[in-house]
N, C-alpha and C positions, 0 to 999 in steps of 0.2 A: 541873607540876601539871595533872591532867585532860587529858593529851595525847590520849587516845582520844576524849574528848568534843570536843576542839578539831577533830579530823579530821571527826567527824560533823557538827558545826555548819558547818564550812567547806564540806563537800560539799553540804549542804542549802541553804546560801546560793547556791551555784552553780546550784541548781535553779531559782531565781527567774527569771533571764534565759532559761534553757532553756525554761521553761513560759510565757514571754511575760507574766510578771507585773510585770516592772520594766523601766525604761530607766535607763541610767547607774547610779547607786548609790541608786536610790529604794526601798530596802527593806532588811529585816534579818530574820535568823532567830536564835533562841537555843534552847538546851536546858539543862535543870536537872539538877543532881546533888542529890537530896533528902537523901541521907545527909550530904553535906558542907555543905548549905545554901548552895550556890554555883551560878551558872549561867555559861555561855559564850555570848558574842555577838560578832558581827562588829565590826570597827573602823569608825569613822566616816569616810565619804567616800573609802575606799580603792578604787581601780579593781579590778573583778573579775578582769581579766586579769593583774594584778600581785599580788593577794592570795594568801596561803598559809595553811595551817592554823596555822602558828606565829604568825600575826598576830591570831588570835582572842583576845578579851579575857575574863578571868575576873572576875566581879563577885559581890557578896553581895546579900542581899535588901534591904539599906538603901541600895543604889545606890553602894557603894564599890567602886573597882577594887582587886582583890586581886593580879592579875597581868596583865601586858601592856605592850608598848612603844608601843602606840597608844592614843589616846582611844577609848572604846567608842562604838558607835552613839549618836547623840543621843537615840534613843528608849529607851535602856537603862533610865532610871528608870520608864518605863511597864512594861517587862518585869518589873522588880524588884517593882513593886507587885502585878502580876498573880500572880507566883509566890508572893508573900507571902500573898495572900488567897484565891487559887484553888488550894488544896492538891492538887487532883486532877490538875492539868495538868503536863505535862513538857516541852512545847516551844511556842514562840510565833513567829508570823510577822506582820510588818507590811509592806504594800506600798502602792503608789499605782496598782494595776491599774485600767485605765480604766473598765470597766463597773461595778465596785464603787464607784469614786469618783463616777460619775454618780448612783448612788442616794444616796450620802452627801451630795453637794452639793445634791441635791433634798430632803434631810432625810426620806427615806422608809425605813421598815422594808422588808425584802425578804420578801414574803409567800410562803408555801408554795403555789405554783400547780400543782406537778406532782411526780411521784415522783422525779425527779432530785434535787430539793431534799430530799424526805422521806428518802431513803437516808442523808443525812448530818446534816441539821438538823431537829430534832424541833419544828417550828414556825417562825414568822417569825424572821428574823435582825434584831435591833433596830438602830435608828439612834439613837445617844446624842445628847444635847443639846450645844449649843455650851458651851465653858467661859466662865465669867464673867471680867471684868477682874481681880477679886480673885484668882481661881484662877490666872489667867495670871501675875500678879505673884508669887504664892506659889511657883510652880514648874510651868511648862507641862507638861513631860513626866510628872512624878510625878502631877500633878493630872489628867492625861489618864487615867492608871490608876485614880485615885479615881473618876472619872466612869464608867468602864467597870464597876467594882465596884458603884457606886451603881445603875446601870441594871439590872444583873442582880438586885440585891437588891429594888429597887422593883417590878420586873416579876415577881418570884418565878421567875426562870429558873435552870435548872441549867446551869452552864458545860460540863458533859460532854455534855449533850443538845443544847445550842446552842453549838457550839464556834467562835463568831465574833461580831463586832459591826462596825457601821459607826460612824464618828465624824462628826458633821455638819460638812460643809465640809472634811473631811480625807480619810479613807479607811478601809480595813478593817484590823482585827486578827483573826487566827485563832489557834487553839491546838489542842493534842491531847496524846496520851499521850507523844509525843516530837516532835522537830523534823520528822521525815519525815511524821508524821501531820498536823502543823500545816500543812506545805506542801501536802499533799493537800487539806486543808480550804480553803486559800486558792485553789487551782485550782478546786475545786467551787463556791465562792462566786462567783468571777469568772464562771464559765459560767452559773450560775443567774441572776445579775444580767443577763447578756446575754439569756438566754432570756426572762426576765420582762419586760424592756424591750420586746422585739418582740411578746410575747404581749399586753401591755396596749396596745400601739400598734394591733395588729390587732383586738383586742376589749377596749375599756376596761372592759367589764362582766364580763370573764372571772372566774369564781368561784375562791375559794381551794379547795385540795384538801379534800375531805370528811374529817372527823376520822378515820373508820374506815379510810380508805385511807392517811392519814398514819400512823396507828398501825401498820398492817400493814407498810408499807415500812420504817419506822424499826425496828420490833421484829424483823423478819426478819433484819436485819443486826446489831442491837445489843442485842436483848432476851435474857432468860435462856434462851429456847428458839430462839435464832437458828440459821438453817440456810443462810444465804447463804455461798457460798465453801466451802473445804475445811477440815476440822478439823485 
């Protein structure tokens, strides 16, 4: 089942160490098949040097394993929750990339300070709250997904326009139209977090990007009259 999708997810998981986003097995990538209402995700704790496409695990949106000889990533219930509630997304990435984790541990949103940010994220990337003890007891990974959905609802954010979030004390999740897109967003978020850290160190009063410049840079890549790149 979903052999082509397993290969895609396998290859995109291999991108995480290549892009410097993870060490050891500190991350995961998934991609969804909306028609089948299933998604494929990497197995939990399997070394990247030993992992194969056949090791990828197929799950449904309720967090059940449909196919696979390994346990899925421990973050699988978070992915399942996001696919269930963010119907526009097709791929998800979670890492513990260091610069994004710095901001998440500080409990800070990532502001749009420059056009590098604006090309991908239409406004600040939010940092979600800590989970409560009750949520932890209910189901840590699934409730992590609930907190992400809650954050976007409370802040009236569009998950397509802001394809990522930080979880306080934890790390980043990003998503996109597919796994490759989600990985790209994880790379951009990591770079922006690094740039912002040094920017605010050099000038703690550095302003957010003016709204009209944010609008211009985001819309020229993603708006209905986008002209960045080739048609």
